[in-house]
C-alpha positions in Angstrom: 0.1 -8.1 -5.4 -0.4 -11.3 -8.1 0.9 -13.4 -11.0 0.6 -16.6 -13.4 1.1 -20.4 -13.1 1.8 -21.8 -9.5 4.2 -24.2 -9.4 2.8 -27.5 -8.0 5.3 -28.9 -5.8 3.7 -32.9 -4.4 -0.2 -31.4 -4.4 -2.1 -28.4 -6.0 -1.2 -24.9 -5.2 -4.4 -23.2 -2.9 -7.3 -22.2 -5.6 -6.5 -18.2 -4.4 -4.1 -18.7 -7.4 -6.4 -19.3 -9.8 -8.6 -16.3 -9.4 -6.2 -14.2 -10.8 -5.9 -14.3 -14.7 -2.5 -13.6 -16.0 -0.6 -12.9 -19.4 0.5 -15.9 -21.3 4.2 -16.9 -20.7 5.6 -16.4 -24.1 7.9 -19.5 -24.7 10.5 -16.6 -26.4 14.4 -16.9 -26.2 16.4 -15.0 -23.7 17.7 -11.9 -24.2 18.2 -8.0 -22.4 17.5 -4.8 -22.1 17.4 -1.0 -19.4 14.5 -1.0 -17.8 11.5 0.9 -17.7 10.9 3.8 -15.1 8.8 2.3 -12.2 6.6 4.3 -9.7 7.6 3.5 -7.3 3.0 0.7 -0.2 -0.8 -7.8 17.1 -0.5 -10.8 18.3 -2.0 -14.3 18.3 -1.5 -18.0 19.3 1.4 -19.3 17.3 0.0 -22.6 14.8 1.9 -24.7 12.8 0.6 -25.4 9.5 0.4 -29.0 7.7 3.5 -30.8 6.9 4.8 -33.0 4.1 7.7 -35.7 5.4 10.0 -33.9 3.9 9.0 -30.1 5.3 10.6 -28.5 8.2 7.8 -27.1 11.1 6.8 -24.2 10.4 5.2 -21.7 12.9 3.1 -18.7 12.5 -0.2 -17.2 13.9 -2.7 -14.0 11.6 -1.9 -11.0 12.9 -4.1 -8.3 13.9 -8.0 -8.9 14.5 -8.9 -4.7 13.7 -11.6 -6.0 11.4 -14.1 -7.2 14.5 -14.5 -3.7 15.5 -14.8 -2.4 11.3 -17.8 -4.8 11.6 -19.1 -4.2 14.3 -19.7 -0.6 13.3 -21.3 -2.0 10.0 -23.3 -4.3 12.0 -24.1 -1.3 13.9 -24.1 -3.0 17.1 -25.0 -1.6 20.2 -22.2 0.3 22.7 -22.4 1.5 26.4 -22.5 5.0 26.3 -19.1 6.7 27.6 -19.4 7.6 31.4 -16.3 10.5 31.0 -16.7 13.3 29.2 -13.3 15.3 27.5 -13.4 19.0 26.1 -11.0 19.6 23.3 -10.7 22.0 20.6 -10.5 19.5 17.9 -10.2 15.4 17.5 -8.8 13.9 15.2 -10.3 10.5 14.1 -7.2 7.9 12.5 -3.8 7.8 13.0 -2.7 6.5 9.3 -0.2 8.8 7.7 -3.5 11.1 7.0 -4.1 11.6 10.6 -0.7 11.9 11.4 0.5 15.0 8.7 -2.6 16.5 10.2 -0.9 16.3 13.9 2.1 17.3 12.7 1.3 20.6 10.7 -1.2 21.6 13.5 1.6 21.2 15.7 4.2 22.4 13.8 1.9 25.5 13.6 2.2 25.9 17.0 -1.7 24.6 17.9 -1.5 22.0 20.5 -5.2 21.1 21.5 -6.1 18.1 20.0 -5.9 15.0 20.2 -6.1 11.1 17.6 -7.8 8.8 18.4 -6.9 5.4 16.8 -8.5 2.1 16.6 -5.8 0.2 16.5 -3.2 -0.6 19.3 -0.5 1.1 17.0 -0.6 4.0 14.8 0.4 4.2 11.0 -2.1 3.0 9.0 -0.8 1.1 5.9 2.4 2.2 7.2 2.6 -0.1 10.3 5.7 -2.2 10.7 7.1 -4.9 13.1 10.3 -6.7 14.5 11.7 -9.9 15.9 15.1 -10.7 16.8 15.8 -11.3 12.7 14.7 -7.7 11.8 12.5 -4.7 11.8 9.6 -5.2 8.8 7.1 -4.0 6.9 3.2 -4.7 6.9 2.4 -3.1 4.3 3.9 0.1 2.8 7.6 0.3 2.7 9.2 3.0 0.8 8.9 6.6 -1.3 10.0 7.5 -4.4 12.6 10.0 -4.2 10.6 13.5 -4.5 11.0 16.0 -6.8 12.1 19.9 -6.4 7.9 20.4 -6.6 7.2 17.9 -3.9 7.4 20.6 -1.2 5.5 18.4 2.2 7.4 15.5 1.2 10.8 17.0 1.0 10.0 19.2 4.4 9.3 16.5 6.3 12.0 13.9 5.5 14.4 17.3 5.9 13.0 17.5 9.1 13.2 13.6 9.5 16.9 13.7 8.8 16.5 11.6 5.6 17.1 15.2 3.2 20.6 17.2 4.5 21.4 20.3 2.8 19.8 19.7 -0.7 21.1 16.1 -0.3 19.9 13.1 1.0 20.8 10.8 3.1 22.5 7.7 1.6 21.5 5.1 4.4 17.8 5.9 2.9 18.5 5.3 -0.7 17.7 1.8 -1.4 20.3 -0.4 -2.0 21.9 -1.9 -5.4 20.5 -4.0 -6.3 17.0 -2.6 -6.5 14.7 -4.9 -8.2 14.9 -8.1 -10.4 12.2 -10.4 -11.9 12.1 -13.9 -12.8 11.3 -15.3 -15.8 12.1 -18.6 -17.9 13.7 -20.0 -15.2 15.7 -17.2 -13.8 16.4 -13.8 -12.0 17.2 -11.0 -14.9 17.8 -7.5 -13.4 15.3 -4.8 -13.5 10.9 -5.5 -13.3 10.2 -5.1 -17.1 10.6 -8.6 -18.7 14.3 -8.7 -21.1 14.2 -12.4 -21.0 13.1 -13.7 -24.3 12.1 -10.3 -25.7 11.6 -9.9 -29.1 11.9 -6.9 -31.5 8.6 -6.4 -31.4 8.1 -6.0 -28.0 11.1 -3.5 -27.3 9.3 -1.5 -30.0 6.4 -1.4 -27.9 8.1 -0.8 -25.1 9.6 2.1 -26.6 5.5 3.6 -27.5 4.7 3.1 -24.6 7.8 5.0 -23.1 6.7 8.0 -25.4 3.1 8.0 -25.3 3.2 8.1 -21.3 5.8 11.4 -21.8 3.2 12.7 -24.1 1.2 12.2 -21.2 3.4 14.0 -18.6 3.9 17.1 -20.8 0.4 17.8 -20.1 0.6 18.6 -17.1 -1.7 17.2 -15.5 -0.3 14.0 -13.8 0.8 15.2 -10.6 1.4 14.6 -7.4 0.0 15.5 -5.5 -3.1 14.5 -7.8 -5.1 17.4 -6.9 -2.2 20.0 -8.6 -2.8 19.0 -11.7 -5.7 16.9 -12.3 -8.5 18.2 -14.5 -11.6 15.4 -15.6 -10.1 13.5 -18.3 -11.7 11.1 -21.2 -8.9 9.3 -19.8 -10.9 8.2 -16.4 -13.6 6.8 -19.0 -11.6 3.7 -20.3 -9.2 1.0 -18.6 -5.6 0.8 -18.7 -6.3 -2.4 -20.5 -8.3 -0.6 -23.3 -6.1 2.6 -23.6 -2.8 -0.2 -23.9 -5.8 -1.8 -26.8 -6.5 1.4 -28.7 -2.3 2.2 -28.8 -2.1 -1.5 -30.8 0.2 -2.5 -27.8 -0.5 -5.9 -27.1 3.1 -7.4 -26.7 2.3 -10.1 -23.6 5.0 -8.8 -21.6 4.2 -4.8 -21.8 0.6 -5.9 -21.3 1.9 -8.1 -17.8 4.0 -5.2 -16.8 1.7 -3.1 -16.7 -0.8 -5.0 -15.0 1.4 -5.3 -12.1 1.9 -1.4 -12.3 -1.8 -1.4 -11.3 -1.4 -4.2 -9.0 0.8 -2.6 -7.2 -0.5 0.9 -6.5 -4.1 0.5 -6.7 -4.6 -3.4 -6.0 -6.8 -4.1 -9.1 -5.9 -5.5 -12.7 -5.2 -2.8 -15.9 -9.1 -3.5 -17.0 -10.1 -2.6 -14.1 -8.2 0.7 -13.2 -9.3 3.9 -15.3 -6.9 4.9 -17.2 -6.3 8.2 -15.9 -4.8 6.5 -13.3 -2.6 4.0 -14.6 -0.8 7.0 -16.4 -0.1 8.5 -13.6 1.5 5.4 -12.0 4.2 6.0 -14.6 4.0 9.9 -15.4 2.9 11.8 -12.3 7.2 11.3 -11.3 10.6 12.2 -13.0 12.3 9.0 -13.3 15.0 9.9 -10.6 18.5 6.9 -11.2 18.5 7.4 -7.0 16.7 6.0 -5.3 13.6 4.8 -3.6 14.1 5.8 -0.2 13.4 2.5 1.9 13.5 1.3 5.6 14.0 -2.3 7.0 10.6 -0.9 8.6 9.7 0.5 5.1 6.8 3.6 5.8 7.2 2.3 9.6 10.1 3.9 9.6 8.3 7.4 9.2 5.5 6.2 11.4 7.6 5.8 14.1 9.9 8.5 13.9 6.3 10.7 13.9 4.9 9.1 16.9 8.3 10.3 18.8 7.3 14.1 18.0 3.6 13.4 18.1 3.0 10.9 20.4 1.5 12.5 23.5 -1.7 13.0 20.8 -1.9 9.4 19.9 -4.8 7.4 22.1 -4.6 4.2 20.5 -7.6 1.3 21.2 -9.3 4.1 20.5 -12.0 2.9 18.3 -14.9 6.3 17.4 -17.9 4.9 18.1 -19.8 7.4 16.7 -19.6 11.1 15.9 -23.0 13.2 16.6 -23.3 17.1 15.6 -24.3 19.5 18.8 -25.0 22.7 17.6 -21.6 24.9 17.3 -19.9 21.4 19.1 -19.0 18.4 17.8 -19.5 14.9 19.8 -17.2 12.3 19.5 -18.1 8.6 21.2 -15.5 5.6 21.7 -15.8 3.4 24.5 -14.0 5.0 26.9 -15.5 8.5 26.8 -16.6 11.5 25.2 -14.7 13.7 23.0 -16.7 17.6 22.8 -14.9 19.8 20.7 -15.1 22.3 18.1 -13.7 20.7 14.5 -13.0 16.9 13.6 -10.6 16.3 10.9 -12.0 12.6 9.5 -8.8 11.3 8.7 -10.0 7.1 8.6 -11.4 5.8 5.4 -14.5 7.8 3.7 -16.2 4.1 4.2 -16.2 4.4 7.6 -18.2 8.0 7.6 -21.7 6.7 7.3 -21.7 4.3 10.3 -21.0 6.7 12.3 -22.4 9.8 11.1 -26.1 10.5 10.1 -26.1 12.4 7.0 -22.5 11.4 5.8 -21.8 11.9 2.8 -22.0 9.0 0.3 -19.3 8.6 -1.6 -18.7 5.7 -4.5 -15.1 3.8 -4.0 -14.6 0.4 -3.7 -11.7 -1.1 -1.8 -8.8 -3.3 -2.8 -8.3 -6.6 -0.6 -4.8 -7.4 -0.5 -2.8 -10.0 2.3 0.5 -9.7 3.2 2.7 -11.9 5.2 6.3 -11.9 6.5 9.1 -14.8 6.4 11.0 -15.7 9.1 14.2 -17.0 7.1 16.5 -19.0 9.0 19.2 -19.0 5.8 18.8 -18.5 2.2 17.5 -20.1 -0.5 19.7 -20.9 -3.7 19.7 -18.5 -6.5 19.7 -18.9 -10.1 20.7 -15.9 -12.3 20.6 -12.4 -10.8 21.7 -11.7 -7.1 19.0 -11.3 -4.4 17.5 -7.9 -4.3 15.5 -5.5 -2.3 11.8 -5.9 -4.4 11.8 -9.5 -5.8 9.6 -10.1 -8.2 7.7 -13.7 -10.3 6.6 -13.5 -13.6 3.4 -14.7 -14.0 3.3 -14.7 -10.5 -0.5 -14.3 -8.2 1.3 -12.3 -5.6 3.6 -9.3 -6.6 6.3 -10.9 -5.1 8.2 -9.8 -2.3 11.1 -7.4 -0.5 13.7 -7.9 1.5 14.3 -6.6 5.2 17.6 -7.1 5.2 19.0 -5.6 2.3 19.5 -2.6 3.6 21.8 -4.1 6.2 25.5 -3.1 6.6 26.1 -6.4 8.1 29.0 -7.8 5.7 27.3 -11.1 5.6 23.3 -11.7 6.3 22.0 -15.5 7.2 19.2 -15.2 8.7 16.5 -12.5 7.0 12.9 -11.9 6.7 10.8 -11.3 3.3 7.4 -9.4 3.4 5.8 -11.3 0.3 2.4 -9.4 -0.9 -0.9 -10.1 -2.3 -3.8 -8.3 -4.0 -6.9 -10.2 -4.9 -7.6 -8.5 -8.0 -9.8 -10.7 -9.7 -13.2 -11.4 -8.8 -15.5 -8.6 -7.2 -13.9 -7.8 -3.7 -16.4 -8.4 -2.0 -16.0 -11.8 -2.7 -12.6 -12.1 -2.1 -13.1 -9.6 1.4 -14.4 -13.6 2.5 -12.0 -15.4 1.2 -10.0 -14.1 3.5 -11.9 -14.7 6.5 -12.7 -18.3 5.6 -9.3 -19.6 5.2 -7.4 -20.2 7.7 -3.7 -19.9 8.0 -2.6 -23.1 6.7 -4.1 -22.5 3.5 -2.9 -19.2 3.0 0.8 -20.5 4.1 0.7 -23.1 1.2 -0.6 -20.6 -1.3 2.6 -18.1 0.1 5.6 -21.0 -0.3 4.1 -22.9 -3.6 4.2 -18.8 -4.9 7.8 -18.6 -3.9 8.5 -22.1 -4.6 8.6 -21.3 -8.4 11.6 -19.5 -8.0 13.3 -21.1 -4.6 12.5 -24.4 -5.0 14.3 -25.2 -1.4 12.2 -22.7 0.1 10.7 -24.8 2.6 13.7 -25.6 4.2 14.7 -21.6 4.8 11.3 -20.6 6.7 10.8 -20.9 10.3 7.7 -18.5 10.4 5.2 -17.5 8.5 2.9 -14.1 10.3 0.2 -13.0 7.7 -2.0 -9.9 7.8 -5.2 -10.0 6.5 -6.3 -6.1 4.9 -9.8 -6.0 3.9 -10.4 -2.7 2.6 -6.4 -1.9 1.5 -6.8 0.9 -0.1 -9.1 2.6 -3.0 -9.1 0.8 -6.3 -9.4 4.1 -9.4 -11.9 1.9 -11.2 -12.8 3.8 -15.1 -14.8 6.5 -14.0 -13.6 6.9 -10.1 -11.0 9.1 -10.3 -13.0 12.7 -11.4 -16.3 11.4 -9.7 -18.4 15.1 -8.4 -19.6 13.5 -5.4 -15.5 12.8 -3.6 -14.4 15.9 -4.8 -16.8 17.9 -3.2 -15.8 16.4 -0.1 -12.3 16.7 -0.7 -13.2 20.6 -1.3 -15.8 21.3 1.3 -15.4 22.8 5.3 -17.6 22.9 8.5 -17.6 21.4 11.7 -16.0 17.9 9.7 -13.5 18.2 8.0 -12.5 15.1 5.9 -8.4 14.1 5.1 -8.1 10.4 3.7 -6.2 9.2 0.7 -9.5 8.5 -0.5 -10.2 12.0 -1.2 -7.5 11.4 -4.1 -8.8 8.7 -5.8 -5.8 6.1 -4.8 -3.6 5.3 -2.3 -0.1 6.3 -2.1 2.1 8.4 0.9 2.0 11.9 -0.5 -1.8 11.6 -1.4 -2.3 10.7 2.3 -0.4 13.2 3.4 -1.2 16.1 1.3 -5.1 15.9 2.5 -3.7 15.7 5.9 -1.7 18.9 6.0 -4.4 20.0 3.8 -7.7 19.2 6.1 -5.0 21.1 9.0 -4.7 24.1 7.6 -8.1 23.9 6.7 -9.2 23.6 11.1 -6.5 26.7 11.4 -7.9 29.2 9.3 -11.4 28.6 10.9 -10.2 29.2 13.9 
């Protein structure tokens, strides 16, 4: 989530906004066109930000400090040996979408002698959600593109959860209109592809880009899950920005749009994204006029439905400290108990494995740091141009904009709302940006968020009563050039043994379908071995 030229309002915007280079604003005159297909992710004391004379008080806090546990693992801090021992055939490490999908598969196949160990207080990983007196809302992943007939696993799950009934999608879960809009040149337009001020040259490049994507789609190598069609490609050796350059696609609007897409799914600029992954964003899904599937709590709705079925297996606040193979058994140590099992499904991010296991395979993965915030609005701000949509993006912003939790409400009138604002810290090194996440206080991020949104909503400070912020230092795997077909990662994805890996990291990028596929595949591997 990022963009360009933050608005200055009374004082300069925090330096975060200057960390991300963005395409220059062209200053050209308005026009219009239909958009390109787009692929369509706790408590702390309240704090009060710095106020200007005209500002209303805004409360808020940082949410979830689980990074401290991760840092304890990173620093290899000692921990007490658990006194209790529990024998159980299978242990799943991690209750994100991959871990829950593995549990879903085991349970559905009739195998129920397993446990899921989760570090956080709640399951879900990047699909966690929250709720206040106004609405439920997502903390990260907030939609699933409508899956086609080939996406068998997603459709099977959606049918089980009631979103797909007799081959028809539940209209209640298909995103209401208007779905997307873009703030550009002082007003909102429909759709996220820049239309206002686009010239004939821009539109011709839009057309050529679509044609190139269709050519790539026709090769059959861009599929979801990726493993079903992917094969080593020279496209993985160059960046998406370089691929655009080779095809003489230099429209600043098109380049902004593609850069936005890379930041949206991968948390990386187009210049830092594998061209194969960048093309996959556009070519892997058939264009659907309906959808996406979304809920007020985003993909947290899916987690909630799964937890109703699988919650008895999940143990929250059970961070794994050590995994030791002992002959034909594996010992999984937490602070409270040692689980002795036959098989482990490791559904946590791969970066954690070397800190938990001796001899864990080293896989080169780069993770994108993100920051998300949920803003509680007591009233909606004034609008200019196209009306409020579900997904709202600001051209040239350092964020990815915001989604509206109350957009799916059936109420005839909504005064209060919750907006979920997203930003990927894509410019600079991930390690430096992770330090930035931890070094800056809540007031810094509050000002960053308000300054960003005020570009399109100058009265936003008079509307917001609370801003809660979640910092995600390792939000998702970043598919940099040369990483998608990394031999070590692909070998790990096909490995079998006492410890089976199951995480979207194995695919090289993080989307719901990849996490589900990896979890199900790991569960099937364990069932076959047993």
